[in-house]
N, C-alpha and C positions, 0 to 999 in steps of 0.2 A: 638566573640570562645568564647564562658562561662570560661576556659582555659584558660592558659596560659604556655607559655615553658621554661624555665630560661637555660640554660645550661651555668655548671662555667667549665671551666678548669680548674685547682689549680697550681698554682706553687708557694711553700713554701722555706724559708728557699736559693731562687736561686738554691734547687736542680731540677731535670731531675724528671716531674713525670709524669707518663706513666698512662690514664684516659680509663676505660674500658666503655661502654655502659651501662646506666641507664638503670633496665628495666623499660619499657613507664606507665610513674607516670608523671603526670600535676600537679601544685602547683597552688596555686590561696591565694591573691596576690603575685607578682613576686616582690613590693616594697610597703612597709609600715614607710609611716612619721608624728611620735608621739615624744613629749615631754615632760615634765614632770618636777617634784622640785628634788633636792635632798633628797633623804629619802622614796622618796614617788615610791607605787604597781605599774604598768603600766600592764593590763592583756587585751589578746590579743586573737588570732587562725588562725590558716594558715589550707585550706582545703588542704585534698589530695584525688585525684582520681587514683585507677589502671586501665587503659586499659585492660591490659591483660588478657584473660581466663580464668584463675589460681589464686591461694592464691596466694601472695608477702608479705612476712614483709621486713622492710622500718626501718632504724638505721639513729636518729637527731642527727647530735652534731653541735658544733656554733663558727666560727672562724669571728676573724677581719679584718676586712680589710682598707684601704687607699688606696690615688688617682696616678694614677702613669700614666705617659703621661699626652697627653690632649685628649684620646676619651671618657672621662667620666669611660672608663670600670672600675672594683673594682682590686687590687693588696689584693689579703688573705695574713696575715701573719701568721707564725705558733702560737704564744704565744696566746692563751687564756685564762690565769688564772687571768686577769688581762683586763679593760676595758670591756664594754658591753658585749661583750660575755662571763664573768663571769662570766653577771649579770640575766641571762634567764635561768631559766628552763624551760621546756620541756623532758617531755617523752618519752624515752632514744629509743624506737619501738614503733611501729603499722604494725600489721596484717590485710593487705586486704582481702578481698574475690575479686573475678573473676568478674571488673570494679563497684567496690567498690567503695565508697563514706565514707569520715569521715571526721570531722572540729576535730580538737586540737589545745588545747587548751597551754596556755603559758602566760610568768610572765617576766619580768623585775623590780625587783629588785632595784634601783639604791639609793646608799649607800649616806647617809648624809655627807660624807666630797667630794662628786660625783664634781668637778669644774664647772662653766659655762662652756656650747660651746656647737658643736657639738661629738654624740661617734656612730661609723658604724660600723657593723655586719651582719650576716648573719646566720640565720638558716637553715641547708643544712638538704637532707633524700639522702640517700645513699643506696645501697642492698646489702652493706656489713657495717660490724660495725664498732668507731670510730678510724682514723689507729694508727698506734702505732710505738713509734718510732725503728729502726732500724740502729743502725753507724751511729748515727748523721742524715741518709737518715728519706725521709717520705714518703711509697707506699700508694695512699691510689687512691679509683676509679674514675667514674666520681662520682658526685653528681649535682643534682635538687636543688635551695634554693630559700628562698623569704630575699632579704636584709630589712636592717631595720634600717634608720636613727634617733636617736635618737635627742633631743636635753633640754638640761637641760639650766631652767631658771635659769637666774640672771643675771652679771655683764660682758659679752664677750663682747673680742675683735672683731671691726667688722676695715676689710678695702678691697685694694682691689681696680680695676674700669676697664674699658673694652683699654684694650691696643694696638687692629687694629680693623678696616675691611677695608676687599678687596674682591677682586673676586679671585675665591681660584684658577681656573686657564683660565686663555688667558689672562690677565692684564685688561688691557683700554680699547684694541678696542677686542670682540666678531664679532663671524662673525656667531653664531645664539643660536636659546634655544635650552636645558636648559641654563641656566645659572647660577651659586652655587655661593653666596652669603656666605662668612665663616669672623666667630666675635670672637676675643680670652679677655674670663674676668679672669682676674687674683683676685683671692680671698688669702689674709695675712692676715686675723682673725682669729678667734678659731670656728667661727661657717659655718657650709655651707648655700651658696646663693642660690639664684633660680631666676636668670632674670625673670624681665617681659617685653614687649613691643610690637614692631611692623619695620616691613621694608617699608620704601613703597615706590616705580619705579616711575617716572614723568618723562616725554617725554619732545623733546623741545621747548612746549606750554605750557608748566606746567600742565596738566591733569595727575591724577597720571593711571597708565597703573597695578598693579600689586599690592596685600596688601599681604604680608606675615607674617606670628608667629614669634617670633625672639627666640622663644624656643617652641618650637613646640611637641618636648621631650616630655615635661617635666621636663629636666637638671637640675641637680643640682651642683653646684664648691660646691668643699671637702675642709677644709682649707691646703692653703700648698701648692694646684696645681690654676694649667691654663686648663680652658679648654675651648676647640673651639669649637663653632655653626655653626651649616649650615644650610643655606633658598634657597630653590629648584625656581628660576624662572622656570618652567618646560614645560606653554603651554600658549597659546595667551590664550587674559577671562579665566584666571586659577583665581581658589576663589580661599580667604582666606588659607579655611583645603585643599584643596588638596593635596594637596601633603608635606610630610616627607623628600624627598632626593628620587637620580635619578639615578640608578646606570650609568654608562657608557657605553655606547651601544659598539659594536663593530663594524669597519668603515667599512659603505655601500657604500660607494664610493660616485663621483663627484654624480650623479644622485639623489640619496637615500639621499646626503645633500640640493640638488635644492628640492626636494617634502618638506623639512623637513621645509625648509623657508621660500617655501611659503606657508603650512597648516598653521605656527605660526608662519606672518611676523613681521618684528619689523624694524627697519631701524632708525636711526641718532643720535643724542649725549640726553642723558642718566643720570638722577640723581636721583643712590640710597640714602635716609634718614632713619638713626636708629636709632629710639628713646627706651629706654631702664628706665627700676623702678627696685630699690633692695636693700636689706636690710630692717632694721626693721626701719629703717629714711623714709626711701620710698626714697632714692637717687635717681638723675637720670640722663642719658649719654643720647649723643647725637653724631655721626660721618656720614660722609657721605661721596660719592664716586660717578665719574663722569666719564664714558663710554664710547662708542661706539660701536654699531652694525653696523656690513657693511654685509650683508650677499655677498659675492662675487661671489661666487660659480651660486648664483638665476641672481646676479646681471648681472654676462657676458650672459652669456640665455640671460638676455633679449635686452642688447646690440646688439648683435651680430641677434636678432628677429630683430632689430631694424637695422642695418646695412640691411639688406637684402633687406628689404622694404623700404630706403632708396635706392639704387641700384638700384632693380625699378621700381622704381620712375621715376627717372633718367633717368633710357633708357626707359621707354616705355614712358615717355618727348623728349626724343631726338628720338626717332623712330615717335614720333607724329608731332612732329618738319616739320620731314626730309619727309614725307606724306603729308600735308598742304603746301611743298612746292614744293613738287612734280606736285600737282595736278594745285598750279597756274599758273604754266608755262604748261604745255601739256593747260590749258584753251590759255590763248593769244600768244602762240608760232605761230597758221596761221592765224589770221588778221596782224599779225603785220609783218610775211611776205608779203600778199598782199601789205600791204599800202607800203612797200618796193620798190617792182618791179616797185609799180603805178607809183610814184615817181623816179624813173628810169627813166620809159619811158615818162612821162611827159616833164622832165630834158633835155632832149635829145634831141625831134622835135623843140625846137629856134634853137640851135647851127648848126642843120642842114640848116632852111631857112637861114644864117646868112654869109651861106659859099654861100648861093645860088646868094642873094645880089651884094656880091663879087664881083665874077664872072660878 
């Protein structure tokens, strides 16, 4: 798509916010990563497109945000009188014709006193003017926005690193693909960090079966936060760029699992090795994880079939041996009886002759 949509539900100051749908609006880009020096003015523009068949007016506002949790989702802050949100200048509203497109310029005036490090805010657009404080609560409609990640040049503190690396579910023994690998990265500095690198999965013989991008979403770890990154080995012969994430499907039953294990066959021990680089000095971190893929559903079917074939072969061999023996017996049974009768006859005559001589 030419345009990207970022829907943001805001929670400000711990208050419960009711969000209302924004009139069909798309914004591009959804994220901007920029840098500058103290005292410098940065220029940019944001593109708005009204998807509706009527004229609409949209209103702008700016909000600082920070990272909370490990998902990387922004948490917006109520104070707009300091930080990056207060440095942004943009027109208050814009009216777009039906199916209208317009580029809106904006500027960021970095104060001379700004300290080196990372600053984060968003330019938001909604169908109502900027929210007003009422009794300590903030009532705000649904808004769409562009995230701005600003780095102010200077001597900033860097710190943090790789915390852990593992398979997200299943531990060291899994029964089939897809397999989701996760690593957690900590940023204890004052500047955002964007890890780069790859994950290689090798089989028992040391051959690489798949190579995954360690940061396919191109995500940042904000200062003072920990972020979890995921890499998915989704299918056999997967290319590096194929899959970002896979939603867990409903359990399709035993034979569905067998079908998946057959089409994406994997069996035996594997070793996953993660290699990433980060920071201005391009520091590196590595981690390994050994695991086993045992497709027990498919193996149980194979063992059952082999058992049937083995039993059938044994039963057939037994019947064949019985037939051979019976055939051989029928061939030699009659001559054997004749020979026995002849021998008995010849043996009886001399005994009668001996009896006559005695008389």
